[in-house]
LUMROLUM-663262 format. One record per atom (N, C-alpha, C): x, y, z; residue in one letter. Coordinates in steps of 0.02 Angstrom, whole numbers, plus 50000, padded with zeros to 5 digits. Layout:
<nodes>
XYZA ...
</nodes>
This chain:
<nodes>
469595033252504X 469755032252434X 470335036752413X 470745034152369X 471325037852344X 471145041052277X 471225047552273X 471015051352214X 471615054552181X 471675053752116X 472195057052077X 471875062652036X 472175068652039X 471955074251998X 472495075451946X 472335074651882X 472815075751829X 472715082751799X 473215087051809X 473175093951787X 473095098651846X 473615102751858X 473615107051917X 473505114451900X 473005115751858X 472775122651848X 472285124451903X 471915129851895X 471475131951950X 470905126951961X 470665123551909X 470145118551918X 470425112451954X 471015110151933X 471305104251963X 471495105252036X 471825110852051X 472025112252120X 471405113152164X 470915116852141X 470305117852180X 469955111252193X 469875107252141X 469545100652148X 469915096352198X 470575096152193X 470975092052238X 470905094252311X 470935100752322X 470885103252390X 470195102352420X 469675102752379X 468995101552404X 468915094252424X 469185089652385X 469145082652404X 469575081152466X 470145084552472X 470545083852533X 470155086352593X 469785091652584X 469365094452637X 468815089552659X 468605085152611X 468115080052628X 468425074052665X 469095074052670X 469435068752706X 469745063352662X 469705064152595X 470005059252550X 470755060352542X 471115055052523X 471825055652508X 471895057752434X 472225063252423X 472255066252356X 472985066952332X 473095065152269X 473735066352237X 473625070952177X 474015076352175X 473985080952118X 474555079552071X 474395078452007X 474905076651957X 474945081951903X 475555083851885X 475665088351828X 476365087051801X 476425087651736X 477085086451705X 477565092251715X 477305097951737X 477715103851751X 478025103151820X 478665101251823X 478995099851887X 479065106051930X 479135111951899X 479185118151938X 478525119651973X 477975118351939X 477315119351969X 477215114552027X 477425108352018X 477365103352072X 477785105152131X 478395107752118X 478835109852173X 478515115452212X 478235120452177X 477925126152210X 477335123852253X 476895119652225X 476315117252262X 476525113152323X 477045109152316X 477305105152372X 477565109552428X 477775115552411X 478025120352461X 477465124952486X 476855123652464X 476285127652487X 476195134152450X 476455134552388X 476405140752349X 475975139552287X 475425143352282X 475005142952222X 475365146052163X 475245143452104X 475545146252043X 475055150952008X 474495152552040X 474005157252015X 473665160352075X 473275165552064X 472935168852120X 472205166652123X 472005163952181X 471315162052192X 471175162552267X 470705166752285X 470565168152355X 470405161752395X 470735161052453X 470575155652499X 470955149252487X 471215148252427X 471545141952412X 472215141252446X 472565146852456X 473225146452487X 473195143652558X 472705145852597X 472625143352665X 472445135952665X 471995134052619X 471775127052616X 472355122552593X 472775125152549X 473355121352526X 473825119852585X 473985124952623X 474425124052681X 474125119252732X 473465119852742X 473115115652791X 473185108252772X 473075106552709X 473055099552690X 473745096752672X 474225101052658X 474915098552656X 475125096352725X 474925100252775X 475085098652844X 474715092352868X 474085091752848X 473695085852870X 473895079552833X 474225080352776X 474425074552736X 473885072052689X 473325075752684X 472785073652640X 472925074952566X 473435079052552X 473605080352483X 474355080352472X 474565077852416X 475275077852397X 475295079052322X 475895080752298X 475975082552227X 476565078752197X 476485076952134X 477005072952102X 477015074252027X 477595072651996X 477665072651924X 477745065651896X 477695060651941X 477795053751921X 477135050751897X 477025051051831X 476385048951802X 476245041551814X 476725037351801X 476625030151807X 476415028251877X 476785030551927X 476645028551996X 475985031352019X 475845037551999X 475215040752020X 474615036951994X 474635034851931X 474075031151902X 473995024351935X 474545021051949X 474515014451981X 474255014852052X 474415020252087X 474235020752159X 473525023152173X 473175025652121X 472525028652132X 471995025452088X 471425023652117X 470895020452080X 470395025352049X 470385031452075X 469925036552049X 470355042152020X 470235043851957X 470645048751922X 470205054251893X 470335060451912X 469975066151885X 470415069651833X 470135070751774X 470495074251721X 470325081651724X 470825085751737X 470735093051742X 471235096651698X 471405093651642X 471885096551596X 471535101551550X 471925105951519X 471655111151477X 471385108651410X 470885112251385X 470605110951318X 470565117651281X 471135120651265X 471145127351235X 470855127351164X 470705133251140X 470445133851071X 470995132551020X 470835128650970X 471285127850913X 471175133650865X 471565134050813X 471525139650766X 470835140250734X 470495134650724X 469845134750691X 469265135650741X 469435136550805X 468925137550856X 468735131150893X 468925125450867X 468775119050900X 469185118250963X 468955113951008X 469325112551069X 469915108051052X 470505110051074X 471115106151063X 471145100651116X 471085094451096X 471055088851144X 471715085151152X 472265088351134X 472915084851138X 473085082851209X 472915087051258X 473085085351327X 472625079851354X 471995079951334X 471535074551354X 471775067951324X 471955068151260X 472185061951228X 472845059551259X 473265064351278X 473905062451309X 473815058851375X 473375061451418X 473265058151483X 472895051551473X 472465051051423X 472125044751408X 472635039351391X 473135041251351X 473655036551333X 474055034251394X 474195038851439X 474565037151500X 474165032551545X 473515033951552X 473085029751594X 473065022651565X 472945022051500X 472925015551469X 473575011751476X 474125015251470X 474785012151472X 474965009651542X 474795013551593X 475035012051661X 474515009051708X 473885008851689X 473385006251735X 473504998851749X 473424996851812X 473574990051833X 472964986451862X 472404990051868X 471784987151895X 471214991951877X 470614990551902X 470034994751886X 470165002151904X 469975006551858X 470035013751870X 469365017051852X 469185022151890X 468625026351873X 468915033051851X 468785034951789X 469055041151762X 468485046151756X 468535051651792X 468025056951791X 468295063051754X 467915065451705X 468145070951663X 467855077551690X 468295081651719X 468105088351741X 468225093451685X 468715092251643X 468865096851589X 468255097951545X 468195104051518X 467655105551472X 467835102651404X 467425097851381X 467585094251320X 466985093951273X 467105093551207X 466555093151159X 466155086751166X 465565086851136X 465125080951137X 465485074851109X 465405069251144X 465685062751127X 466415061951146X 466705066751182X 467405065951204X 467465060251253X 466975059351298X 467005053751345X 467015047051307X 466625046751254X 466615040651212X 467305039651180X 467605044951154X 468265044451123X 468795042551175X 468705045151235X 469175043651289X 469215036151303X 468635032951303X 468625025651312X 469045022151258X 468955024351196X 469335021351141X 470085022651148X 470275028851167X 470985030451173X 471315026551230X 470955025551284X 471235021751340X 471335014451320X 470825011551289X 470865004551268X 471425003651217X 471505008451174X 472015008251122X 472715008051152X 472795011351211X 473455011751243X 473595006051290X 473085001851305X 473174996351353X 473594990751323X 474074988351361X 474434982351342X 474124976251375X 473824977351434X 473464972151469X 472754974651482X 472244971051464X 471554973451473X 471374974051547X 471194979951568X 470934981151636X 470284984951629X 469814983351672X 469164986651670X 469214993851694X 468794998151667X 468765005051689X 468095008151669X 467915013551701X 467325017551683X 467545024751671X 467215027951624X 467325035051611X 466675038751626X 466725043851668X 466145047651691X 466245055051675X 465735058251650X 465755065551641X 465525068851706X 465945073251733X 465775076751796X 466025084051789X 465685087951746X 465935094651730X 465955099351789X 466415104151786X 466475109251839X 466105115551819X 465875119151870X 465525125451859X 465815130851905X 466475131451903X 466825136051947X 466925142851914X 466855148151954X 467005154951931X 467685156851958X 468135158951914X 468785161451939X 468655167251986X 469025167352040X 468925172452092X 468465170052146X 468035165052131X 467575162152180X 467595154552176X 468145151752152X 468175144552137X 468075140352200X 468385142152255X 468325138152316X 467615138252342X 467315144152344X 466625144752367X 466155140652323X 466255141052257X 465835137252211X 465915129752219X 466535127552231X 466675120452237X 466385117552301X 466395121452354X 466125119152419X 465375119852423X 465085124352383X 464365125552384X 464075125552313X 464125120052278X 463895119952208X 463135120252203X 462885123152148X 462165123252135X 461915116252118X 462325112252085X 462155105452066X 462785101652050X 462745095052054X 463295090652035X 463045086351977X 463335087251919X 463125083651859X 463555077251851X 463235071751842X 463585065351831X 463315062251767X 463755061351718X 463565058251655X 463875051451647X 463455046251653X 463715039451649X 463145034451642X 463285028651613X 462795023151610X 462945017751661X 463485018751699X 463705013751748X 463445015651818X 462995011651845X 462735013051913X 463295012551965X 463765008051953X 464335007252000X 464745013652002X 464915016351943X 465315022551940X 464925028451969X 464275028751954X 463865034251980X 463865034252056X 463785028352086X 463785027752160X 464445030052190X 464995028452157X 465655030552182X 465715038152181X 465525041152124X 465565048452119X 465135051752172X 464525049252183X 464085051952234X 464405051552303X 464745045952317X 465055045152383X 465625050052394X 465975051952340X 466525056752346X 466265063552369X 465665065352347X 465365071852364X 464895071252423X 464945065852460X 464455064352513X 464345069752564X 464865073652580X 464815078852631X 464605085652603X 464525086052538X 464335092352506X 463585092252493X 463245097452514X 462515097752507X 462345100952439X 462145096852391X 461955099252325X 461565093752290X 461085095652248X 460705090552212X 461135087252158X 461045080652149X 461375077052095X 460905076852035X 461195077651976X 460815076551914X 461195071451874X 460905065451867X 461225059951832X 460935059351762X 461385058951714X 461165058751644X 461685054951604X 461645055351538X 462155052051496X 462775056551491X 463325053651470X 463945057551463X 463865063051411X 463535061551355X 463445066451302X 463025072351327X 462505070951366X 462085076351392X 462475080551443X 462865077251485X 463275080951534X 463765085651499X 464075083151446X 464535087351407X 464165093451379X 463555092351355X 463165097751326X 462935102751379X 462765100251438X 462545104651493X 463085109751509X 463705107551511X 464255112151526X 464295117751474X 464305115951410X 464355120951358X 463735125451357X 463145122351365X 462525126251363X 462485131251421X 462745129351479X 462735133851537X 463165140051524X 463775138951502X 464225144651488X 463965148951431X 463685145651380X 463425149351323X 462835153751343X 462405151251387X 461825155151409X 462035161251450X 462525160351495X 462765165951535X 463095171151491X 463485168951442X 463805173551395X 463275177251354X 462725173851339X 462185177051301X 461865182651341X 461765181651406X 461485186951448X 461945193151447X 462595191851452X 463085197351453X 463065201151387X 463105197551331X 463115200851266X 462455204351250X 461895201551274X 461255204851264X 461255211751296X 461485212051359X 461505218451394X 462025223151363X 462575220351340X 463085224651309X 462845227651243X 462495223651203X 462225226351141X 461685231551156X 461265230151206X 460745234851226X 461045241451250X 461635240951281X 461955247051307X 462135251851251X 462255249251191X 462425253651135X 461825257951115X 461235254851116X 460625258751103X 460495263651160X 460585261251222X 460465265651280X 460935271651280X 461545270651257X 462025276151252X 461775281451203X 461475279251149X 461235283851097X 460615287651119X 460145284151152X 459515287351170X 459515290151241X 460105289951274X 460185292751341X 459735289351393X 459755282751394X 459415278851445X 459945275251486X 459875275251551X 460375272251596X 460305264551595X 460815261251569X 460795253951562X 460795250451630X 461105253551680X 461115250551747X 460415250251776X 460025255551764X 459335255551788X 458915250451750X 459045249751685X 458695244651646X 458845237751674X 459475236451689X 459685229951716X 459345228551782X 459315233651825X 458995232651890X 458255231251882X 457935234851837X 457225233951827X 457035227151799X 457405224851749X 457235218251721X 457475212551766X 458005213851805X 458255208751850X 457795207151908X 457315211551921X 456825210351974X 456315205151954X 456285203551889X 455845198351864X 456175191651880X 455845187551921X 456155181251943X 456265176451885X 455915177451829X 456025173151770X 456685174751737X 456935180751748X 457565183051716X 458145182651766X 458035185351826X 458565185451877X 459055191151866X 459405193051918X 459835198951916X 460555197551894X 460745191251893X 461445189551879X 461615189951805X 462225192151791X 462505192551723X 462115197551679X 461835202651710X 461485207851672X 461865214451672X 462465214651700X 462835220851705X 463205222351641X 463045227951610X 463385229851548X 464105231951562X 464545230751514X 465245232551522X 465615232251456X 466265231051460X 466675230951400X 466775223851373X 466405219051401X 466435212251373X 466705207151422X 466545200851409X 466795195351452X 467465192951425X 467825189351468X 468475186451449X 468595180251491X 469225178551501X 469395172851544X 469525166451505X 469605161051543X 469805154651514X 469215150451490X 468595152451507X 468025148151492X 467575150751437X 467235156351449X 466725158651402X 466985159251330X 467535162751318X 467745163651248X 467875157051212X 468255152551243X 468425146251208X 467825141651204X 467385141751255X 466815137351254X 466305139451201X 466215146051193X 465765148451140X 466035146251071X 466685147151060X 466975145250996X 466915137650984X 467025133751037X 466985126551030X 466275124251014X 465775127351046X 465085125451033X 464875127550962X 465105133250940X 464965135350871X 465295130650821X 465885128250837X 466235123550793X 465845116950789X 465605114650848X 465215108450849X 464575109150807X 464245114950813X 463645116150773X 463805115950698X 464365119050680X 464565119150610X 464715112050585X 465025107950627X 465175101050609X 464535097150593X 463995099050627X 463355095450619X 462865099450576X 463135104250537X 462725108150490X 462125111450523X 462255114250583X 461735117550621X 461925124850632X 461445129250624X 461565136450631X 461375138750701X 461865141050740X 461735144050805X 461815151650799X 461335154750766X 461405161850748X 461415166450810X 461045164650861X 461045168750923X 461745168650954X 462035162650957X 462705161950987X 463235165450944X 463145165250879X 463605168950835X 463585176350850X 462995178950863X 462925186050879X 463225187550948X 463135182950995X 463445183651062X 464195184751055X 464505180451014X 465225180851003X 465415187450969X 465025189350919X 465175195550882X 465125201650926X 464595202050967X 464505207751012X 465095208251060X 465305202551087X 465855202651135X 466505204851103X 466615202851040X 467225204651005X 467265212150990X 466685215450986X 466675222550966X 466485227351021X 466275224851080X 466015229251132X 466535234151158X 467135231751173X 467645236251200X 467815241751149X 467855239851085X 468045244551032X 467495249851022X 466865247751027X 466305252451020X 466365258051070X 466455256251134X 466475261451185X 467155265151187X 467675261851164X 468305265451158X 468235271151107X 467875269951054X 467745275251005X 467325280851034X 466825279051075X 466405284051108X 466835288451154X 467265285151193X 467685288751241X 468215293051205X 468455290651150X 468955294451112X 468665301151090X 468035301151070X 467705307351050X 467625312051110X 467465309151168X 467385313251229X 468045316651248X 468605313051239X 469255315651258X 469555320251205X 469315319451143X 469605323351088X 470215319951058X 470215313251061X 470755309351031X 471215306351083X 471505300551067X 471975297151111X 472705298551092X 472815300951032X 473495301951008X 473895306551054X 474465304051077X 474935307751120X 474635309551188X 474075306351205X 473785307151272X 474045301451317X 474075302751382X 474295297651430X 473665294751462X 473585288251454X 472975284851477X 473155279751531X 472795279951587X 472885274951640X 472375269451633X 472615263351632X 472175257451630X 472165254451701X 471575254251731X 471505251451798X 471165244651795X 471545239451811X 471295232651810X 471415229351743X 471865224551740X 472005221151676X 471765213951675X 471645210951734X 471355204151734X 470645204551706X 470395198951680X 469735199151648X 469175200351697X 469305199351762X 468825200751815X 469215201651879X 468915204451932X 469275205351995X 469395198652030X 469865198652077X 470025192852119X 470325187052081X 470655188652025X 471035183651988X 471605187151952X 472125183351934X 472675186351896X 472665183951823X 472085181351801X 472025178451735X 471935183851681X 472405183951633X 472375188851579X 472085185951514X 471895179551515X 471655176451453X 471015179751429X 471045182251367X 470475185451334X 470225191551372X 470655194551414X 470445200451452X 470345206451406X 469765209751410X 469645215651368X 470175221051376X 470465221651436X 470975226751448X 471565226051401X 471755219851385X 472325218651342X 472185221351271X 471585220051247X 471385222651181X 471355230251180X 471105233151235X 471065240351241X 471765243451240X 472225240351276X 472925242851278X 473225242751208X 473125237151173X 473405236551105X 473115241851058X 472465243251063X 472155248251020X 472395255251038X 472475256651102X 472725263151124X 473435264351097X 473845259251100X 474525259951074X 474525261250999X 474065257950964X 473995259150891X 473765266250877X 473405269250925X 473175276150917X 473685281150943X 474295278750957X 474855282950978X 474765285851048X 474415282251091X 474345284451161X 474925281751202X 475055285051258X 475525282451308X 475095279051362X 475245272851379X 474815268951423X 475175267151488X 474835268651543X 475085266851610X 474585262151642X 474825256651671X 474395251151693X 474455249951767X 473885248151798X 473895246051868X 473415240251877X 473605235351918X 473165229951938X 473405227452007X 472955226152053X 473165223852120X 473545217352120X 473425212952071X 473735206352070X 474065204652004X 473705205551949X 473935203351883X 474525207551858X 474965204351821X 475555207751793X 475565206751717X 475715212051681X 475825211451609X 476455207551595X 476465203351544X 477085199951525X 477625205151510X 478225203851533X 478765208751525X 478905210451452X 478755205551407X 478875206751336X 478425211951306X 477875213651339X 477415218751313X 477615225751334X 478005226251387X 478175232851414X 478655236551369X 478585243151368X 479005247351326X 478995254451353X 479315259051317X 479305265951338X 478605268951338X 478165266151297X 477475268651293X 476965264351330X 477205259051363X 476775254751402X 477145252451465X 476925254951522X 477245253251585X 476725251351637X 476925246951684X 476485245151739X 476785247651805X 476345250251848X 476565253151911X 476225249651970X 476555250152029X 476305246752088X 475785250852127X 475775257352117X 475315261552155X 474855265552109X 474275267252134X 473805271352096X 474095278252082X 474465280952131X 474745287652124X 475225287952065X 475675282952060X 476145282852004X 475785281851938X 475275277751940X 474905276251878X 474535282451852X 474225286151897X 473825291951877X 474225298251864X 474855298251885X 475265304351879X 475315306651806X 475085312751794X 475115316051728X 474665312651675X 474175308851698X 473715305551650X 473165310351627X 472955309451566X 472395313351539X 471725309851551X 471735303351557X 471115299651566X 471245292951599X 470735290451633X 470745283851664X 470235279551629X 470435273351612X 469955268451588X 469945262751638X 469365261751670X 469305256451720X 469045250151686X 469435244651691X 469285238551654X 469075232651698X 469265232751762X 469095227151808X 468835230051873X 468355226651903X 467995229251961X 468335227652028X 468965229452034X 469305228352098X 469055233452149X 468965231052211X 468735235452265X 469215241252277X 469855240152263X 470355245352273X 470185251652234X 469885250952176X 469705256752136X 469055260052161X 468605255952184X 467975258552210X 468095262452275X 468575260152314X 468715263252379X 469265268452377X 469535269852318X 470085274652312X 469865281652332X 470335285552355X 470195292552373X 470255296652309X 469705297252273X 469715300652208X 469795308152215X 469645310852274X 469785317952287X 470535319252285X 470905314752318X 471635315552320X 471955313752252X 471665308752218X 471935306652154X 471895312052100X 471425316552109X 471315321852059X 471935326152049X 472315327052103X 472905331452100X 473455328452057X 473455321952048X 473985318752009X 473865319251933X 473235320151914X 473065319651843X 473145326151806X 473285325651742X 473345331351698X 472655333751677X 472265329251644X 471555330551633X 471155325551675X 470515326951685X 470145323051735X 469565319151703X 469735314951654X 469245310651622X 469265303651652X 468685301051671X 468625294151694X 468135290451650X 468385285151617X 467965280951575X 467875274251610X 467285273251638X 467155267551681X 466855261751640X 467285256951622X 467065251451580X 466665246151617X 466555247151682X 466165242251721X 465595245551760X 465505252151752X 464975255751788X 464995254351863X 465605254451892X 465665252751963X 465775258852008X 465995264451980X 466145270252022X 465525274552032X 465555278752083X 464995283252100X 465025289252053X 464635289052000X 464675294251948X 464485301051975X 463955301452016X 463735307952042X 464275311152085X 464595307252127X 465125309852170X 465725312252130X 465915308352079X 466485310252038X 466355316551998X 465745317251973X 465565323351936X 465575329451982X 465345328552044X 465365334052093X 466085336152107X 466545331352105X 467245332752118X 467575336252058X 467235336452002X 467505339851943X 467775335251889X 467655328751896X 467865323951845X 467385324051786X 467645322651727X 467235321251668X 467125313751667X 466555311551695X 466425304351703X 465985301751647X 466195296151617X 465795292751567X 465875285251576X 465315281751581X 465335274451588X 465035271051528X 464715265451540X 464375261651488X 463635263451490X 463425268151448X 462715270151442X 462395271451510X 462725275351551X 462445276751618X 462385284151632X 462325288151580X 462275295351591X 461545297551594X 
</nodes>
């Protein structure tokens, strides 16, 4: 079967390469010609572990190709996966301009039956609207099916998640379309859950919202634990041993970020508001996440005796390790607040780079830990890169002016650092 992937972000590229790995012929389409050129040359336009090798493998095998020719790509492929972005609009709703744009192209250029599978995270009833938009754009009536097939990929682990999914959700009323989607995933061992398109759309939002709720619950609890001197990491370990709760997403920190949780929470809250429904728990999840980094920045400021005219090292600016994604990254908000407090900020990240427009005399990024820590008064650790966990903190001590470490992810060995003479403070872990 010939598969077209529309949208070459991390979801689209990962999806395309996984289908190529299953032996299908895949075409990746994007209107960004520079992105297509890079992918055609075997160069990823983002960082994701394992994808670069798979890209080179299937370019060589011929199982995948890339194009900017929308018309030809739609005509040549009977199965089309939509992996375009659905960013937050100003009011928090999901912006569907890219979904509507590709729907118009499909309707305009389709020449025979097409199966359109929606991987993009979209609000309830978007699949229904997609049918209308495609029909509206058709000059000649051709049959087609629209299927909801949401993705559940974690940035930094996208390839692993795509090859070993917990479940494959298919939302459709067409048995013919359902059978085709199942056949595409035939070599992947995972349970199928077949439901309606509306339910599949809701499952995606509900999944992300529940995971975000676990994070914000622990983050809010960490504020109490900080006050009463209870170790939040021990609390997380203790409750995580309960199989009804599980250990995942219980680690307290400075908040979640990335391309999914923040926008999906806002979109679900917007949907609830549209239907006059109060999702008060989710509203609190959002509020806790928006204030978590600031709460602990205030705690750490008191420990240091103020940030004004102090030199602060920020370690890790991506929203999580093993990705270069800065979208909604807590580190960016922390940097902005430090600059407002008249601090000098030095930044390090193994992969991610600050936009050049943000850099100034008071904000610089360095390639080595030694340069970053030189003459610093404090370190704020924002992302859990192994490079920081494995760093020689005995040697790093000599570079610093004062020896404060504020661990926003509770990843470093606090006992060892204190023995070395550091003033160590994490997230409610004293």
